[in-house]
C-alpha positions in Angstrom: -0.1 -0.1 0.3 1.2 3.5 -0.8 0.3 6.6 1.1 -1.6 9.3 -0.8 -3.0 11.9 1.9 -1.9 12.9 5.3 -4.0 15.1 7.4 -5.2 16.1 10.6 -8.8 17.2 8.9 -11.3 14.4 9.3 -13.7 16.1 7.0 -11.0 16.1 4.3 -9.9 12.7 4.8 -13.4 11.3 5.2 -14.4 12.9 2.0 -11.5 11.4 0.1 -12.3 8.1 1.5 -15.7 8.4 -0.1 -14.7 9.3 -3.3 -12.3 6.3 -3.6 -15.1 4.1 -2.1 -17.4 5.6 -4.9 -14.8 4.9 -7.4 -14.4 1.1 -6.5 -10.9 1.9 -5.1 -9.5 0.3 -1.5 -8.2 2.5 0.9 -7.1 1.5 4.4 -7.0 5.0 7.0 -3.6 4.3 9.3 -3.0 6.3 12.5 -6.7 6.8 13.3 -6.8 5.4 16.5 -3.3 7.2 18.0 -4.7 10.3 16.6 -7.8 10.5 18.6 -5.8 9.6 21.6 -3.2 12.3 21.1 -6.1 14.8 20.9 -6.3 17.8 18.2 -2.8 19.1 18.5 -1.5 17.6 15.5 1.2 15.6 16.0 0.0 12.1 14.2 -2.1 13.4 11.4 -3.8 10.3 9.7 -2.7 8.7 6.5 -5.1 7.4 4.1 -3.4 4.5 1.5 -4.2 2.6 -1.4 -2.7 -0.3 -3.3 0.1 0.4 -5.4 -1.7 -0.5 -8.5 -4.6 1.8 -7.7 -2.1 4.6 -6.5 -2.3 6.9 -9.7 -5.7 6.4 -10.3 -6.9 7.4 -6.7 -4.5 10.5 -7.3 -6.6 11.5 -10.7 -9.7 11.1 -9.2 -8.8 13.0 -5.9 -7.2 15.7 -7.9 -10.2 16.0 -10.1 -12.2 16.4 -6.4 -10.1 19.5 -5.5 -7.7 17.6 -3.3 -4.6 18.0 -5.2 -2.8 20.2 -3.0 -3.2 17.8 -0.3 -1.9 14.7 -2.1 1.7 13.2 -1.0 3.9 13.4 -3.7 5.8 10.4 -5.4 8.8 10.6 -3.4 7.0 11.1 -0.1 4.8 8.3 -0.8 7.7 6.1 -1.2 9.6 7.0 1.9 
């Protein structure tokens, strides 16, 4: 799986998940429980991951939905 989005904004993450689900792309929300435990200080953002084979399609879908500025770039996704 590859990271496509990282944010503390629960609404943004939820919107991205819904867009991917509607397109038939499976995603996984990492760090959702740790971000709840630490509160809202932003130390641990949630990470949205998709399968490597869906990464480019997911980027296109989320970019077209207006989330392009929030997406992880290729170098960060591989780290």
